[in-house]
N, C-alpha and C positions, 0 to 999 in steps of 0.2 A: 513676445507674443504675452496676448491677453492671457493675466490671471483670471482663474476660476473664480466661476461669478455664482453665487447663491440661490442655484435657480432650481424649479419645481423637478424634482432625480423621474425620467420616468425612461424606461429600455427603449432599447432598438426592435425588442420583440412586441411590446407592448406598443409602440405608434407604428409598429405596421398591422397588428389586428385590427388598430383603430381604423386604419387608410379602407381594408378591406370587411369592415363594416362600413365603411364609407361619413367614420364620425370625424370631424375635428381636433388637431393635435394645438392647446393651449399654445399661448404666444409661450411661457414661459418656459414647458416645453419641448418645444421648438427651439429656442437660444438653446438648450442643455442638449440635443442632439447634434444640432450643425455645432457646439465648440467641439461634441468630438467626433464628427467626421472632419473638420478644419483640423483638426490635433493629431491627427493620424488614428486616435485610437479605434474607434466603429471600422469590425472587419471589411475590406471590398464586398461580402456572401452581403450582409449588412446594408449597406452603401449601397448596392445595387437594387435591394428588396424595395427599402425604402424607397430610391428614389422613383420607382416605379409604382410602390405600390399612391404614394403622392401624385405621379403623372396619371394614374388612372381612376384617383377617386376625383382629380381636381382638384390642384391648389387653392387655398382661400388667400384673403387679402391678409388674415391676420400671417397667413403661412410664411405666404412668400415675404413681409414685412420682417420678422423676425429673422428668418433663414437672410436678408440682406445687410441686415444688423450686425451677425457675427462676422459674415464675409469685410465689414468696414471694419472691423475689430479687429483681425487677420491682417488687414488689408499693411502697405507699406505708402504712406502719406504721403501729400507732396506738403511740406508749407507754404501754406498761405497766407498773411496775415491781412487780406484785404478780401474781399470779395464779393467785391460792390460790383456788378454787371457778371461776374463770372457764369460759364455758362457750358454745358458738356451737348455737345450736338451726336446721337447716338442712338444707333439701329439696332436689334434684339439680331435682325441680320433671318434667315433663317425665311425669306418671302421665296426662295424660289427665282428670284428674276431676272438674277444674270445683268442687272443694266449698272452701269459706272457710277463710279465712286462716289455718289450724287453728296452725303454726306458732308465728308471728306473734301467737296470742293466745295461745298455752301459754309464750312468752317477760315476758308481762306479770303470770303466775302465779307464774311460777317465779322471777322478781324479787322478787316478794312474801314471799315463801315463804323465802330467804335464798342463791340464787344471784345469782355478781352475769353479767350478758350483754351478749356481745360479740357482738350479732347482725349477720352478712354477707347481702348479700341485695341485686335489684335489679327493676327492675320486670316486670311479665307477660311470661313465655315461652309458656309452653302454660296456665296456669293462669286466671281470671277474673279474679284482681289477683293480682297479686307481692307482697314482702313489702313494699318500696319506695310501691308506690301506694299501700295500704291505711295504711301509719304520717303516711306524707303528706296521706292524710282526714283522719287523727286532729285534724293539725293542727301536727304535729311534724315542728321542721329538721331535713331527709334532709342537709342538703351545709354539718354544719359541720368544723371542720380538724381533723385527727388529735391535737392536744393538747385540742380541747373534747369531743372522741370522748372524751377517758380522762376528763376531767375529769365529763363527763355520768353516767360509769360511776360516780364515786367519789361522789358526787351523789345518783344515783337507782338504780344499780344495772343501772342498762342502758343498752347504745350502741350506736344503730345505724352502719354502715357502707354507706354506698352505695358497692356492688359499681365502676360507672362510676370514680369520685375513686379509686378504692383500685390501680387495673389498668388506667393511663392504657395502656404497651405495649399491649393489649388489641385498641386502635383500629387494629393492624396486621392482626390476624385479622380484624378484626370487617367487613368488605365478605365476603370469600368464605365464613365461616357463612352470613350472609346470602342472599347468589346459591347458596350448598351449600341451604339449606335442610332438610339433613335431621341426625341428632343428632351428636356425632363426642365423640370425647376431652375438646374444651373443656366439652360440659354437664358433665361430674363432675368437672374441676377446679377448676370455684370453690368449691364445699364443703368440697376439701383447702385450700386458703388465703388462713385469716382473717388478715386483717389485723393483728389485735390477740396472733396467736397463743397463740389460746385452746385450751389445753393437752385440753379436756372439750369433749365433744361429744354430740348425740342428731341425727343424719345420717339424713333420709328418701330410701330407693333408689327410682327407676323401676321395677327386674330384680329378679327373685330373685337373677339370678347376681352381680349387684353388692354383696350381703349382703357377701358369703365377700371379693369381689377389695376393695375400700373399705377392711373396714376390719383388712388385711391393712397396704394404703397408709398404711392411717394409721399400722400398729404401724409399718412401715418408716420417717416423717415425723418419729414422737419423742410419739404421741401419750398422752396420761397415762390418762384415761379415755374410752372411744370406745362408742357405744351406737350400731349400726346397722341401721335399722329397714325390712322391704318389708312390709305387710297385703298378703296374696292375694286382696283383693279391687282388686289393681291399688291402690293407694293408697303413697303415698313415707309414711306416718305410721304409727306405732301403731292399728290401724283397729278397728274396734268391727263391721266387716261382717264379718269371715274370723280367719282366725289370723294372728300377728304372725310370720314367720319376722326372729331377731335376731342378730348377729354381733356380740361387744362384746369388745373389749380391754379388760380389767382388768392392775395390775403385771408388763405386757408379756404376757400367756399371753391366748388366742384360747378362747370359747365360744359357738357357734353351738347355739342352741336354738331350740322356739317357743312363742307366749306366746297365752294366748286371752282374747276377754272374762271369759267364765266363769270362770277363772283368779284376775278380783279383784272375782268375784259384781254383774257389768259381763251386760246383757241385749244382745247381739247386735243388731244396729242397721246397716239396708242406708246404703252411703255412700252412695245418690242421695239417703238424709235430708236430708246437708249440701251439696248442689249451691247456685248462687247464679253470680247472672248477670252482674255486677257489681262493682267496687271498693263504691256504694252498701247492695247487699245484704251482700256479705260484712261489713264494718263495723256491720250489722244484727245481724246472727250471732254476732257477735264478741263485742258489749256485751253479747246477751241471753246467754254464755257466762258473761263475768265480774261478772254480776249476780245469777246464779245461778242464773236461771232452769231450770225442770229440761224436761227431754230432747240429743236427740242431741249437738249443739254445745256445753254442759254438761259431760256424758259423756267426749265426746273429747277436748276442751280439756285435765280435769282430770286424765284418763288421759296425753293426752303431757304433761303439765307434770310429771306423777310422774316419771314414767321421764326427765326433762330434769334432774329436780331428783336423783334416783338416779346420772344421768353426769356432777351436776358437785361429788359425793361430801357434797351437805346433807344426804341420804337413804339409809340404808345398805340398801337397796330400791326397788323398784316401789311396794307394798304398800305402803312407809312416806310415798312422794315421793306418792303417792296423796290418804294422808290429808294432809299438809302442803300438795298444793293445793287439796283442797279445804276446809280449814279457813284457805287465804289468800283466795278468793273469797267464804267465808259472812263473814270481820268486813269483808269490804271493803274491805280491803287490796290487791286483784288490778287495782278500778275506781279506789281512787285512784292507783297505782301509774302510771297512765295518764297521767291527770291532771297527776299532778308530772312525767313523762317530755315529755309537751308544753309545757310550762312552762319548762323546765329548759333543753332545747334554744330554745324562741325566744330565752330571755334571752340563752344562752351564743352565739344566729346575729347578734342583734343586737347583738354586740360588733366583728361580721365589716366 
């Protein structure tokens, strides 16, 4: 557990008053408060009050960055000697779109095309199936030890970090979150706390306001290349059904722009064509895309994998990434990557 740091002391009650008065909680104060939360020192009543106070006030970039810094401190890390081209592909969830697991499918394509993916995810919260649900349904072991996850990345180009295994301190807030039942700062912290320290990220968000916020939080947290996206048909992915808002951080600079399916010679397809009812259906759409069967699933996976390859530094642009993603699917490399990942995680897990 992290040692106590010399930060500015503020009581939870004082912080709550700040929220009520719509005033910011400063960086050092937020570090102090979140260390109390993550160590279980703050009472559930005050955790709930502060969580909702921040939500109503609207969390600032500085507050989110400080909270993410503490969550990283308390996390169980995956030891990575080299983070070159290491990427996380992650969504905040909460978009209510109930699509098949696009980012997880894109992970296999990106790895087959040369990226190294350290994917951080959990079970379903708002979707029909979370990344952990679908990866487990493929037969992979999602409960590897940190050193084994590093081995999985070395051998296959993919490591899956099941969030509860890396964020034990979240047990202190889990009952509060469950009982409150509404979105809070914790929904946007998960994607910011990759246990392998991936410096590159493709992050989907559930609200357009979060594009500018999250990319600036990632800037403060020292990300190398970040692409934060929000599909304007309310998807936390690069969308085929509408234009996509993008916040990009590269070389310390931020650019904000929009991209459209037509920019890549792709037809617009309504996101309802990507909906699934459960993990079984999600897996079926996933395999359809990886086999390269023409249709909405293939197109959206190729586009998101292409964007991920650009974020990872493997491609020079989204267009270049899209071409590499299509080639990885057409050659059968993406489908083979699934089998390799499942096999290696099973072998590594058998050693436990």
